[in-house]
C-alpha positions in Angstrom: -0.2 -0.1 0.2 1.2 3.2 -1.1 2.4 4.9 2.2 2.4 8.7 0.8 -0.4 9.2 -1.1 -0.7 11.9 -3.7 -2.9 14.7 -2.0 -2.4 14.3 1.6 -4.7 16.4 4.0 -3.0 19.7 5.3 -4.9 19.8 8.3 -3.6 21.6 11.2 -4.4 21.2 14.6 -7.0 23.6 15.8 -5.8 26.8 17.7 -6.9 26.3 21.6 -9.3 29.2 21.5 -11.4 27.6 18.7 -11.3 24.6 20.3 -12.8 26.3 23.5 -15.1 28.2 21.2 -16.4 24.8 19.8 -16.7 23.4 23.5 -18.7 26.4 24.4 -21.1 25.5 21.5 -21.4 22.2 22.5 -22.2 23.0 26.2 -24.7 25.4 25.1 -26.3 22.8 22.9 -26.4 20.3 25.3 -28.0 22.1 27.7 -30.6 23.7 25.7 -31.3 20.1 24.6 -31.4 19.1 28.1 -34.1 21.9 28.8 -36.4 21.0 25.4 -36.1 17.2 26.9 -37.4 17.8 30.1 -40.1 20.4 29.4 -41.9 19.6 25.9 -44.4 17.4 26.8 -44.9 13.6 26.3 -45.5 12.3 23.1 -46.5 16.0 21.6 -43.5 15.6 19.1 -43.6 14.3 15.8 -44.0 10.2 15.8 -42.5 10.0 19.6 -45.6 8.3 20.9 -45.2 5.8 18.1 -41.5 5.3 18.7 -41.7 4.8 22.3 -44.4 2.3 21.8 -41.8 0.3 19.8 -39.0 0.5 23.0 -41.6 -0.6 24.9 -42.4 -4.1 23.1 -38.9 -4.5 22.9 -38.2 -4.0 26.4 -41.3 -6.1 27.3 -41.0 -8.9 24.6 -36.8 -9.0 24.3 -37.3 -9.1 20.6 -38.6 -7.5 17.5 -42.2 -8.0 16.0 -41.9 -11.1 13.7 -45.3 -10.9 11.6 -46.8 -7.9 9.8 -49.9 -8.1 12.1 -47.6 -7.8 15.1 -46.1 -4.2 13.8 -49.4 -2.9 13.4 -50.3 -3.9 16.9 -47.5 -1.7 18.1 -47.8 1.5 16.3 -47.4 3.3 13.2 -43.9 2.8 13.6 -44.1 -1.1 14.0 -42.5 -1.8 10.9 -39.4 0.7 11.5 -35.9 -0.8 11.6 -35.6 -1.5 15.3 -31.8 -0.7 15.4 -32.0 2.6 17.6 -35.0 1.4 19.4 -33.2 -1.6 20.3 -30.1 0.7 21.9 -32.7 2.8 23.7 -34.4 -0.2 25.1 -31.4 -1.8 26.4 -30.5 1.4 28.2 -33.6 2.1 30.2 -34.8 -2.0 30.4 -34.2 -1.7 33.9 -36.9 1.2 34.9 -39.4 -0.3 37.2 -42.8 1.4 35.3 -45.3 -0.5 37.8 -45.7 2.9 40.0 -47.1 4.0 36.8 -47.5 1.5 34.2 -49.4 4.0 31.4 -50.6 7.1 30.3 -54.4 8.7 29.1 -54.1 7.8 25.4 -57.3 9.3 23.4 -56.6 6.3 20.9 -57.4 3.6 23.4 -61.3 4.9 23.5 -63.0 6.6 20.6 -65.3 8.7 23.2 -61.8 10.4 24.4 -62.0 12.0 20.7 -65.1 14.1 21.7 -63.2 16.9 23.4 -61.0 17.1 20.6 -63.9 18.5 18.2 -62.5 16.1 15.3 -59.2 18.4 15.4 -55.9 16.2 14.7 -54.3 14.8 17.3 -51.8 12.3 18.2 -50.5 12.9 21.5 -51.5 12.2 25.0 -53.7 13.8 27.9 -51.6 15.1 29.9 -52.1 14.9 33.9 -50.1 15.9 37.2 -48.3 12.5 36.6 -45.9 13.7 34.0 -44.6 16.2 36.8 -41.3 16.1 38.6 -40.2 13.6 40.2 -40.8 11.0 37.7 -41.7 7.5 38.1 -42.8 4.7 36.1 -43.2 4.8 32.3 -42.9 8.9 32.7 -39.1 8.1 34.3 -38.9 5.5 31.3 -40.1 8.1 28.7 -37.2 10.9 29.7 -34.6 8.6 30.3 -34.9 7.4 26.6 -34.8 11.1 25.5 -31.7 11.8 27.4 -30.1 9.4 25.2 -30.5 11.7 22.2 -28.6 14.2 23.4 -25.2 12.6 23.2 -26.1 11.4 19.8 -26.9 15.0 18.5 -23.4 15.8 20.1 -21.8 13.5 17.7 -23.4 14.6 14.8 -22.1 18.5 15.6 -18.5 16.7 16.0 -18.7 15.2 12.4 -20.0 18.3 11.3 -16.9 19.8 12.7 -14.7 17.2 11.7 -15.7 17.4 8.3 -15.5 20.9 7.7 -12.0 21.1 9.3 -11.2 18.3 6.5 -11.9 20.7 3.8 -10.7 23.6 4.9 -7.8 22.6 7.3 -6.9 26.6 7.7 -10.2 27.9 8.3 -11.5 26.8 11.7 -14.1 29.8 12.5 -15.8 28.1 9.1 -16.3 24.9 10.9 -17.7 27.1 14.1 -20.3 28.6 12.0 -21.4 25.5 10.5 -21.8 24.0 13.9 -23.5 27.2 15.0 -26.1 26.7 12.2 -26.8 23.0 13.2 -27.1 23.1 17.0 -28.9 26.3 17.2 -31.7 25.1 14.7 -35.0 24.3 17.2 -36.2 21.7 15.0 -32.5 20.3 15.7 -32.7 21.0 19.1 -36.5 18.9 19.4 -35.0 16.1 17.5 -32.1 15.7 19.8 -34.6 16.1 23.0 -36.7 13.7 22.0 -37.3 10.0 21.2 -36.5 9.4 17.9 -34.5 7.3 15.2 -33.4 10.2 13.3 -31.3 10.7 16.3 -29.2 7.7 15.5 -29.0 7.7 11.5 -28.1 11.4 12.0 -24.5 10.7 13.4 -24.2 7.6 11.5 -24.4 9.5 8.0 -22.3 12.2 9.4 -19.9 10.0 10.5 -19.7 8.0 7.0 -19.3 11.3 5.2 -16.5 12.0 7.4 -15.0 8.8 6.5 -15.0 9.1 3.0 -13.5 12.8 2.6 -10.6 11.1 5.2 -10.1 8.5 2.5 -10.3 10.9 -0.4 -7.7 13.1 0.9 -5.3 9.9 1.4 -6.0 7.6 4.2 -5.6 4.5 3.0 -5.6 2.8 5.6 -7.5 -0.7 5.7 -9.4 -0.1 9.2 -10.7 3.5 7.5 -11.8 1.6 4.6 -13.6 -1.4 6.9 -15.4 1.5 9.0 -16.8 3.1 6.0 -18.4 0.0 5.2 -19.8 -0.4 8.7 -21.1 3.1 9.2 -22.7 2.9 5.9 -24.5 -0.5 6.8 -25.3 1.0 10.0 -26.7 3.8 8.9 -29.1 1.8 5.8 -30.5 -0.8 8.8 -31.1 2.2 11.2 -33.4 4.2 8.3 -33.5 2.7 4.4 -33.4 6.4 3.4 -29.4 6.4 3.9 -29.1 4.3 1.0 -28.7 7.3 -0.8 -25.1 7.2 0.5 -24.2 4.3 -1.8 -23.9 6.4 -5.0 -22.1 9.2 -3.3 -19.5 6.7 -1.8 -19.2 4.7 -5.2 -18.3 7.7 -6.9 -16.2 8.9 -4.8 -14.6 5.8 -4.3 -14.3 5.4 -8.0 -12.6 9.1 -8.5 -10.0 7.9 -6.4 -9.0 4.6 -8.1 -9.1 6.5 -11.5 -7.1 9.7 -9.5 -4.5 6.9 -8.2 -3.4 4.5 -11.0 -0.2 3.6 -9.3 -2.4 2.2 -6.2 -5.2 0.8 -8.3 -5.0 -2.6 -7.0 -4.5 -2.1 -3.2 -7.2 0.3 -3.4 -9.5 -1.7 -5.1 -8.6 -4.5 -2.6 -9.6 -2.0 0.1 -12.9 -1.2 -1.5 -13.9 -4.5 -1.4 -13.3 -4.8 2.6 -15.7 -1.6 2.8 -18.1 -3.6 0.5 -18.2 -6.7 2.4 -18.5 -4.5 5.7 -21.5 -3.4 4.0 -23.1 -6.2 2.8 -22.7 -8.4 6.4 -24.7 -5.6 8.1 -27.2 -4.5 5.7 -27.7 -7.3 3.2 -28.7 -9.7 6.2 -31.1 -7.6 7.5 -32.7 -6.5 4.3 -32.9 -10.2 3.0 -34.7 -10.7 6.7 -37.1 -8.1 6.1 -38.2 -9.2 2.6 -38.7 -12.8 3.7 -40.3 -11.9 6.9 -42.7 -9.0 6.1 -43.2 -8.9 2.3 -46.6 -8.2 1.2 -46.5 -9.7 -2.2 -49.6 -12.1 -2.2 -51.8 -8.8 -1.2 -49.9 -6.2 -2.8 -48.5 -7.9 -6.0 -44.5 -7.8 -6.3 -43.4 -4.3 -6.6 -45.5 -2.6 -3.8 -45.1 -5.8 -1.6 -41.7 -6.0 -1.6 -41.8 -1.8 -0.9 -44.3 -2.5 1.7 -41.9 -4.6 3.8 -39.5 -1.5 4.7 -42.8 0.3 6.1 -43.3 3.8 4.1 -46.9 4.2 3.2 -46.0 6.6 0.6 -43.5 5.1 -1.6 -45.1 1.6 -1.1 -48.9 2.0 -1.4 -49.4 5.8 -2.4 -51.9 8.5 -1.2 -54.1 5.7 -0.2 -52.7 3.9 1.9 -50.6 6.8 3.6 -54.2 8.5 4.1 -55.3 5.4 5.9 -52.5 5.1 8.1 -52.8 8.8 9.4 -56.6 8.2 9.7 -57.8 8.1 13.4 -60.8 9.3 15.8 -60.6 13.0 15.3 -58.4 13.1 12.0 -59.8 12.9 8.5 -58.6 13.4 4.6 -56.6 16.7 3.8 -56.4 18.8 0.8 -54.1 18.9 -1.2 -51.0 21.5 -1.0 -50.1 23.2 -3.8 -45.8 23.5 -4.8 -45.7 27.2 -3.1 -47.8 26.3 -0.1 -46.0 22.9 0.3 -42.2 24.6 -0.1 -43.4 27.2 2.2 -44.0 24.7 5.1 -41.2 22.5 4.3 -39.2 25.5 4.8 -40.8 26.6 8.1 -40.7 23.0 9.5 -37.1 23.0 8.7 -36.6 25.3 11.4 -39.3 24.6 14.0 -41.9 21.5 14.3 -43.7 20.4 17.5 -46.2 17.5 16.5 -49.0 18.2 14.1 -49.3 21.6 12.5 -47.1 23.3 15.0 -45.2 25.6 13.1 -43.7 29.0 13.5 -46.4 31.7 12.7 -44.6 34.7 13.4 -44.0 36.5 9.9 -41.0 38.3 11.2 -39.4 35.3 12.2 -40.2 33.7 9.2 -38.8 36.7 7.2 -35.7 36.7 9.1 -34.8 32.7 8.5 -35.8 33.3 4.9 -33.2 36.2 4.6 -30.5 34.1 6.3 -31.1 32.0 3.2 -31.3 34.4 0.9 -27.6 36.1 2.2 -26.4 32.4 1.9 -27.4 32.3 -1.7 -26.1 35.8 -2.3 -23.0 34.8 -1.1 -22.7 31.8 -3.5 -24.3 34.0 -6.7 -21.8 37.0 -6.2 -19.0 34.6 -6.2 -19.9 31.9 -8.2 -17.3 28.8 -8.6 -15.5 28.9 -11.8 -17.1 26.0 -13.4 -15.5 26.7 -16.7 -12.2 25.1 -14.6 -13.9 21.5 -14.8 -10.6 20.0 -15.5 -8.9 21.0 -12.5 -11.9 20.7 -10.3 -12.2 17.0 -11.0 -8.3 16.7 -9.8 -8.9 18.5 -6.8 -10.1 16.3 -4.0 -11.7 19.2 -2.1 -13.8 20.1 -5.2 -14.5 16.6 -5.9 -15.8 16.1 -2.2 -17.6 19.3 -2.3 -19.5 17.8 -5.6 -20.3 14.7 -3.6 -21.7 16.6 -0.8 -24.0 18.4 -3.0 -25.1 15.1 -4.8 -25.8 13.7 -1.2 -28.2 17.1 -0.5 -29.7 16.9 -4.1 -30.5 12.9 -3.5 -32.4 13.8 -0.1 -34.1 16.8 -2.3 -35.5 14.4 -4.2 -36.6 12.1 -2.1 -38.4 14.9 -0.3 -40.2 15.8 -3.8 -40.8 12.4 -4.6 -43.1 11.9 -1.5 -44.5 14.9 -2.1 -45.6 14.2 -5.8 -47.0 10.7 -4.3 -48.8 12.7 -1.5 -49.2 16.4 -1.7 -50.2 17.1 1.8 -48.7 18.5 5.1 -47.7 15.0 6.0 -44.6 15.3 3.4 -43.7 18.8 4.1 -41.4 18.0 7.1 -38.2 19.6 6.8 -36.5 17.3 9.0 -36.5 15.1 6.2 -33.4 17.3 4.9 -31.9 16.8 8.3 -29.4 13.8 6.9 -27.7 16.2 4.6 -27.6 18.2 7.5 -23.6 18.6 7.1 -23.9 20.1 3.3 -26.5 22.6 4.2 -24.8 23.5 7.6 -21.4 23.9 5.2 -23.0 25.7 2.6 -25.0 28.0 4.7 -21.6 29.1 6.0 -19.6 29.3 3.4 -22.3 31.6 1.4 -22.1 33.6 4.2 -18.4 34.2 4.6 -18.0 34.8 0.8 -20.7 37.3 1.2 -18.7 38.8 3.4 -15.0 38.3 1.9 -14.6 42.3 2.1 -14.5 42.2 5.3 -11.7 41.3 7.7 -12.0 37.8 9.3 -15.5 37.0 7.5 -15.3 33.5 9.1 -15.3 34.7 12.3 -18.3 37.3 11.6 -20.2 34.5 9.8 -19.7 32.1 12.9 -20.2 35.0 15.5 -23.4 36.2 13.7 -24.7 32.4 13.2 -23.8 31.6 16.9 -25.5 34.5 18.4 -28.6 35.0 16.2 -29.5 31.4 15.9 -28.7 31.1 19.5 -31.1 33.5 21.1 -33.7 32.1 18.4 -33.5 28.8 19.8 
């Protein structure tokens, strides 16, 4: 193996004061997430009740659901991959729930929907049983929430490491990207509640970080194996993470093309990465297809897709709406493109439960201005696309292109869901969070490029994002 790669990363250790600022940002994030975790009503955040139901099933039965009927008996997330839920169940399994075995659930009795007057609801009736000191099922719920905070910190550290790898001499730019992600209220909510997003987001970010190391010259065997393991774990945690495969494939393909002198060893290392991925992902997907397919009821294509539990992709609008129907919840009118995109943007920044988004026009205007300014930074100083050949030999340019591809793939997934079901259900900005490293980097770079005539534009960008979004959060 070539121990002297042709383009080694030029990374310097961050200055001590930058490490202190990073520690301060992470501390502020952790404290805010803890406050959110302790104060947000149980079960009100999107899908939290359903995720907790699967965790309780795993805790009580010591196994995942093994049939379609068993999945449906748990919740709408009964067919979700149980990787995250198993981790949380293992960490909370010793909580004694006998003092308070359950909380009032409106879905257990149709008469409980009468006070809602047919308004949508997905939560619980909140009583004094949820007050501190926590006990029983409430204690188990809050402990399960606490698992999310360190996972959010890993995501932020991965974003920092990724940007530092790409721009080793611009540590303030990495702080700006971390600030953009850390003080997004919707990301804080996700990091404070029970959601399998909390596991897949750091796995995706770590996968992108590992790919960056490899493309910058880290050809060690363990780096390739870790790349395969992380990508495999991400894919079985949430199936949309399979979008990593074209990104990884193009990146490693470019590396093999770029380094002909080490082509043989690189192909062997790539084979190890694929083997690590296959051992994790293929075995799980095979089990799911055999155990949960509905080919007999829905045909081959939809029946196989149904095994993975996405009602929009597998069954279209009909099944998705049926899954969303319950006491007090009826048919939703379709949204036009403009209304849907507006809701998608607002829910990227804040959403708690069904329909709780930012209503302040001033706040929405400020967030829209932030996006416009970041875009303006790219438009006023666009990359020199005419130098295509130079970009194809530049690892940083290739990595930025791969990150942009990753973002576009998720934008395509979100758009596909809208085309299948043009309602509020598909206008969820959190569905773009797997591409949060790219969004954070592009925003920080855009703002810094806009301020390039001022002294220390990266520092100004980091300060503005940390202060403005921190106060907003």
